C-alpha positions in Angstrom: -19.2 8.1 -80.8 -15.8 7.9 -79.2 -15.0 8.8 -75.6 -12.2 11.2 -74.9 -8.9 9.1 -74.7 -7.5 8.6 -71.1 -10.6 9.9 -69.3 -13.7 8.0 -67.7 -16.9 9.7 -67.5 -18.8 9.7 -64.0 -21.8 8.0 -65.7 -22.1 5.1 -68.1 -20.6 5.3 -71.7 -23.2 5.7 -74.5 -23.8 2.2 -76.1 -23.1 1.6 -79.7 -25.9 1.9 -82.2 -28.8 4.3 -82.7 -29.3 6.5 -79.5 -32.6 7.9 -78.5 -32.9 11.6 -78.5 -34.8 13.8 -76.1 -38.1 12.9 -77.3 -37.5 9.3 -77.0 -37.3 8.5 -80.9 -34.2 6.7 -82.1 -31.8 8.6 -84.3 -31.3 7.2 -87.9 -28.0 5.9 -88.6 -25.7 7.8 -90.8 -24.7 6.3 -93.9 -20.8 5.9 -94.1 -19.2 7.0 -97.1 -22.0 9.4 -98.3 -21.0 12.8 -97.6 -20.2 12.2 -93.9 -18.3 15.4 -93.6 -21.0 17.6 -95.1 -23.9 15.9 -93.2 -24.9 17.6 -89.7 -23.9 15.7 -86.6 -26.3 15.0 -84.0 -26.1 17.3 -80.9 -24.1 15.5 -78.0 -24.8 15.6 -74.4 -21.2 16.2 -73.3 -19.5 19.8 -73.2 -16.9 20.3 -75.6 -14.6 21.7 -72.9 -13.5 18.6 -71.0 -10.9 18.5 -68.3 -7.3 17.2 -69.3 -6.6 13.5 -68.3 -5.9 12.5 -64.7 -7.1 15.8 -63.3 -10.7 15.0 -62.3 -11.3 14.6 -58.4 -14.1 12.9 -56.8 -16.9 15.1 -55.3 -16.2 15.7 -51.6 -18.9 16.4 -49.1 -18.7 20.0 -47.8 -21.0 22.2 -45.8 -23.0 25.3 -47.3 -20.9 28.1 -48.0 -17.6 26.0 -48.4 -15.8 25.6 -51.6 -14.9 22.1 -52.7 -11.2 21.3 -52.7 -9.3 22.3 -55.6 -7.8 19.7 -57.9 -4.1 19.3 -57.6 -2.1 18.9 -60.9 -0.9 15.3 -61.7 -3.0 13.5 -58.9 -5.9 11.4 -59.5 -8.6 9.7 -57.1 -7.8 6.3 -57.9 -4.0 6.7 -57.1 -3.9 9.4 -54.6 -6.9 9.4 -52.3 -7.1 12.6 -50.1 -5.9 12.1 -46.6 -6.4 13.7 -43.4 -3.7 15.0 -41.0 -4.2 11.4 -39.2 -2.8 9.8 -42.4 -5.7 7.5 -43.4 -8.3 8.1 -46.3 -11.4 10.0 -45.4 -10.5 11.0 -42.0 -11.7 14.3 -41.0 -13.6 14.9 -44.2 -17.4 15.1 -43.4 -18.3 12.1 -41.3 -15.0 10.3 -41.6 -13.9 7.4 -43.7 -14.4 3.6 -43.1 -11.9 2.6 -40.3 -11.4 6.2 -39.0 -12.7 7.7 -35.8 -15.9 9.8 -35.8 -15.1 12.8 -33.7 -18.6 14.1 -33.6 -19.4 12.1 -30.3 -16.5 12.4 -28.1 -13.7 10.8 -30.2 -12.1 7.3 -30.3 -15.0 5.8 -32.0 -17.1 6.1 -28.6 -20.5 7.6 -28.1 -19.4 10.2 -25.6 -16.0 9.2 -24.6 -13.1 7.0 -24.8 -13.3 3.2 -24.8 -12.9 1.5 -21.4 -15.0 -0.3 -18.7 -17.4 1.9 -16.6 -15.9 2.9 -13.2 -16.4 0.6 -10.3 -19.0 1.3 -7.8 -17.8 2.8 -4.4 -20.6 2.6 -1.8 -18.0 3.1 1.1 -14.2 3.7 1.5 -13.0 1.6 -1.4 -14.0 0.9 -4.9 -15.5 -2.5 -5.4 -12.6 -4.1 -7.5 -9.2 -5.2 -7.0 -7.3 -2.6 -5.0 -3.9 -1.0 -5.3 -1.5 -0.1 -2.5 -2.6 3.5 -2.3 -6.4 2.5 -2.2 -5.7 0.2 0.7 -3.8 2.7 2.8 -6.5 5.3 1.8 -9.4 3.1 2.8 -7.9 2.3 6.1 -7.3 6.0 7.0 -10.9 6.8 5.6 -12.5 4.1 7.9 -10.8 5.8 11.0 -11.7 9.3 9.8 -15.3 8.4 9.0 -16.1 6.0 12.1 -13.5 7.7 14.6 -15.7 7.2 17.8 -16.0 3.4 17.3 -12.7 2.8 15.8 -10.6 5.1 18.3 -12.7 3.7 21.3 -11.8 0.0 20.4 -7.9 1.0 19.7 -7.7 2.9 22.9 -9.2 0.0 25.0 -6.6 -2.3 23.3 -3.7 0.2 23.8 -4.4 0.8 27.5 -4.4 -2.9 28.3 -1.2 -3.6 26.1 0.7 -0.6 27.6 -0.3 -1.6 31.1 1.1 -5.1 30.5 4.4 -3.7 29.0 4.9 -1.3 32.0 4.5 -3.8 34.6 6.7 -6.3 32.8 9.5 -3.5 32.3 9.1 -2.6 36.2 9.2 -5.9 37.7 9.8 -8.6 35.4 12.4 -7.4 32.9 14.2 -5.4 35.5 17.9 -6.3 35.5 20.6 -3.7 36.2 23.3 -6.1 35.8 22.5 -6.5 32.0 23.4 -3.1 31.2 26.4 -2.9 33.5 27.8 -5.9 31.7 27.1 -4.7 28.3 29.0 -1.3 29.3 31.9 -3.1 31.0 34.9 -3.5 28.5 36.4 -6.1 30.8 33.4 -8.6 30.7 34.0 -12.0 29.7 32.6 -13.7 26.6 30.2 -15.7 28.7 28.8 -12.7 30.5 28.4 -10.7 27.2 26.5 -13.6 25.7 24.1 -13.8 28.9 23.7 -10.0 28.7 22.7 -10.1 25.0 20.6 -13.1 25.5 18.7 -11.2 28.3 18.3 -8.0 26.3 16.8 -10.1 23.3 14.4 -12.0 25.6 13.2 -8.6 27.0 12.8 -7.1 23.5 11.0 -10.3 22.4 8.6 -10.1 25.3 7.5 -6.6 24.6 7.3 -7.4 20.8 5.1 -10.4 21.8 2.7 -8.2 23.7 2.4 -5.8 21.0 1.9 -8.6 18.5 -0.9 -10.1 20.6 -2.5 -6.6 20.9 -2.2 -6.1 17.1 -4.1 -9.3 16.4 -7.0 -8.5 18.9 -7.2 -5.2 17.5 -7.5 -6.6 13.9 -10.1 -8.9 15.0 -12.4 -6.4 16.5 -12.0 -3.7 14.1 -12.8 -6.0 11.2 -16.6 -5.6 11.4 -16.3 -2.1 11.6 -14.1 -1.9 8.4 -16.4 -4.4 6.5 -19.3 -2.1 7.3 -17.2 1.0 6.1 -16.7 -0.8 2.8 -20.5 -1.1 2.3 -20.9 2.5 3.3 -23.0 1.5 6.4 -23.2 3.0 9.7 -21.8 1.0 12.5 -24.7 2.0 14.7 -27.4 0.9 12.3 -26.9 -2.8 13.3 -25.1 -4.3 16.3 -21.4 -4.7 15.3 -20.2 -6.3 18.5 -19.1 -9.7 18.1 -20.7 -12.7 19.9 -18.9 -14.3 22.9 -18.0 -17.4 21.0 -16.3 -15.4 18.3 -14.3 -13.4 21.1 -13.2 -16.6 22.6 -12.0 -18.0 19.3 -10.3 -14.7 18.7 -8.4 -15.0 22.0 -7.5 -18.6 21.1 -6.2 -17.6 17.7 -4.3 -14.6 19.4 -2.6 -17.0 21.7 -2.1 -19.8 19.0 -0.4 -17.7 16.3 2.4 -16.3 18.5 3.1 -19.8 20.0 3.6 -21.1 16.5 6.0 -18.3 15.7 8.0 -18.9 18.9 8.1 -22.6 18.2 9.8 -21.9 15.0 12.4 -19.7 16.7 12.8 -22.1 19.5 13.5 -24.9 16.9 16.2 -22.8 15.2 17.9 -22.0 18.4 17.7 -25.3 20.1 20.8 -26.9 18.4 23.1 -23.9 19.4 21.6 -23.9 23.1 22.6 -27.7 23.3 26.1 -27.1 21.9 26.7 -24.2 24.4 25.8 -26.3 27.3 27.5 -29.5 26.4 30.6 -28.2 24.5 31.8 -25.0 23.3 30.2 -21.9 24.7 31.3 -19.4 22.0 30.4 -21.8 19.3 27.0 -22.8 20.7 26.2 -19.1 20.9 27.2 -18.4 17.4 25.1 -21.4 16.2 22.2 -20.3 18.5 22.2 -16.7 17.0 22.4 -18.1 13.5 19.4 -20.7 14.2 17.5 -17.8 15.7 17.9 -15.9 12.5 16.6 -18.8 10.5 13.8 -19.4 12.9 12.8 -15.8 12.8 12.6 -15.9 8.9 10.3 -18.9 9.3 8.2 -17.2 12.0 7.8 -14.3 9.9 6.9 -16.5 6.8 4.1 -18.2 9.2 2.9 -15.0 10.6 2.3 -13.4 7.1 0.7 -16.7 5.9 -1.8 -16.6 8.7 -2.1 -12.8 8.9 -5.7 -12.9 7.3 -7.1 -15.4 10.0 -8.3 -12.8 12.3 -10.3 -11.1 9.6 -11.7 -14.6 8.3 -12.6 -15.7 11.8 -14.6 -12.5 12.6 -16.2 -11.8 9.1 -17.0 -15.5 8.1 -17.6 -16.6 11.6 -15.4 -19.7 11.1 -13.5 -21.7 13.7 -9.9 -21.2 14.5 -8.7 -24.1 12.3 -10.8 -23.0 9.4 -9.7 -19.3 9.6 -6.2 -20.4 9.4 -6.9 -22.5 6.4 -8.7 -19.6 4.6 -5.9 -17.4 5.4 -3.3 -19.7 4.0 -5.5 -20.2 0.8 -5.9 -16.4 0.2 -2.2 -15.8 0.7 -1.1 -18.6 -1.5 0.5 -16.9 -4.5 0.6 -13.3 -3.1 2.9 -13.8 0.0 5.4 -11.0 -1.1 2.5 -8.6 -1.9 0.8 -9.1 1.4 4.0 -8.9 3.2 5.2 -5.7 1.4 2.0 -4.0 2.0 1.8 -5.1 5.7 5.4 -4.0 6.1 4.7 -0.6 4.8 1.7 -0.1 6.8 3.9 -1.0 9.9 6.6 1.6 8.9 4.1 4.1 8.5 2.6 3.2 11.9 5.9 3.3 13.5 6.7 6.8 12.2 3.5 8.2 13.3 3.9 6.5 16.8 7.4 8.1 17.1 6.0 11.5 16.3 3.5 11.1 19.1 5.7 9.3 21.7 9.0 11.6 21.5 7.4 14.7 23.0 6.0 12.7 25.9 9.4 11.1 26.4 11.1 14.6 26.3 8.2 15.7 29.0 8.6 12.5 31.1 12.5 13.1 31.3 12.0 16.7 32.3 9.2 16.0 35.0 11.0 12.8 36.4 14.5 14.6 36.6 16.1 11.5 34.9 16.6 13.2 31.7 16.9 11.9 28.1 19.9 9.8 29.2 17.6 7.5 31.2 16.6 6.0 28.0 20.1 5.0 27.0 21.9 4.4 30.3 19.3 3.1 32.4 17.3 -0.3 32.5 13.5 -0.4 32.7 13.7 -1.3 36.3 16.0 1.6 37.3 13.5 4.2 35.7 11.0 5.8 38.1 7.3 5.4 37.8 7.0 9.1 36.7 8.9 8.6 33.5 7.2 5.2 32.8 3.6 6.5 33.4 4.2 9.9 31.2 6.0 8.0 28.5 3.3 5.2 28.7 0.6 7.8 28.1 2.5 8.9 24.9 2.6 5.2 23.8 -1.2 4.6 24.5 -2.0 7.6 22.2 0.5 6.6 19.7 -1.0 2.9 19.5 -4.6 4.3 19.6 -3.8 6.2 16.3 -1.7 3.5 14.6 -3.7 0.4 15.5 -6.6 1.5 13.1 -4.2 1.9 10.1 -2.5 -1.5 10.8 -5.8 -3.4 11.4 -7.6 -1.5 8.6 -4.8 -2.4 6.1 -4.9 -6.2 6.9 -8.8 -6.3 6.8 -8.7 -4.5 3.3 -6.1 -7.0 2.2 -8.5 -9.9 3.2 -11.2 -8.2 1.2 -9.0 -7.4 -1.7 -7.8 -11.1 -1.9 -11.3 -12.3 -1.8 -12.2 -10.0 -4.6 -9.5 -11.2 -6.7 -10.0 -14.8 -6.0 -13.7 -15.3 -5.4 -15.4 -12.0 -7.0 -16.5 -10.8 -3.5 -17.1 -7.5 -5.1 -20.5 -8.9 -6.5 -21.7 -9.9 -3.1 -20.4 -6.6 -1.4 -22.5 -4.6 -4.2 -25.6 -6.6 -3.5 -25.1 -6.2 0.4 -24.7 -2.4 -0.2 -28.1 -2.3 -2.0 -26.6 -1.7 -5.5 -28.1 -3.2 -8.6 -25.7 -6.0 -10.0 -26.1 -7.1 -13.6 -28.1 -10.4 -13.9 -29.6 -10.0 -10.5 -32.6 -8.3 -9.3 -32.4 -8.8 -5.5 -29.9 -7.7 -3.0 -27.9 -10.3 -1.2 -25.6 -10.5 1.8 -22.0 -10.8 2.5 -20.3 -12.4 5.6 -19.9 -10.2 8.4 -23.2 -8.3 8.1 
């Protein structure tokens, strides 16, 4: 029997020779040349009406009540397989083709959702994974909001001590009315202007030094509170007060870091001072200013490099030298990132403090009778006690609100760097009582 030309049956073609009939007996062969045209032909299993060549389509799975797809003229399954809107064979038809997504269970080939790692655990104010800038800032604010009694109590004590020191320095040590008179005198000589500018810079540096000392102390004291906020534990569950030995080391570190920064500035300005004393005053002053700028950049680099030392000292209970070494190791390779985040925190803190202090300054000017002009035209020594006290109260409140932000950002930067470098998130998860893959027992983390 000959097959229809140009068409392949869906089953196997009949073999040559005698074929069995329905009962299993083989049909006798027809003799050739003996009236083959008059002899009856055996019944065939194939219908006489066959589809034309190249128009048969492979069966497609379809649900009950759905009609199979109609064949398209001039298309065959081998040359033009059916495609879905996605453009690949078999997609969207029934259960999907090989290589295509199965959309029955959430899409993207996943059971219940898209591909990706599971979300990080978040027992406290931050997720236990490398943090972004927004998460660090949010964690600092969340710590202050959640543990506001402890946080604001510590920052209030530090702010009161700091502002008292600043007020006394402004009233008795930094009081020099000749400085303002010299700067406002158009007939003043270069030497007098240089000396007045130097006195002004010294006064500003002294105030900044006091604020820096207070910031370091606040960072160290708030580090245990922030670490417990990361774990989601209450600060009253266990004693969070640092030991006397840690407090002594914190004070030593607080004094040492500014001294290193001042030494860098002094080294930069020393050549200019020597030139001003021995040779040209104008040239020496210019050289001293340039050297001071270079020394200031070096001091900024040093302070950023060791900015994580208070957190390492309090949470790891290290010595001063080891805590500074730990900070340098954690900051290495990430100096610009840490500097940028801390600078952003300082800018936010300055804006918040200004919003708090400005109303108190206006009230202080109205109560004391000096007016707002006293801030511009008067020296600290010439301002009355009323103005200093009222404006100082505003400064205390402003620092009380902003110290937790700057300190919290620094501590969270320390934790973030350890997560990135040392996989601290696993230890934090164990300390928070979470089950960690490959471990059956909770562990501990420094600072608990």
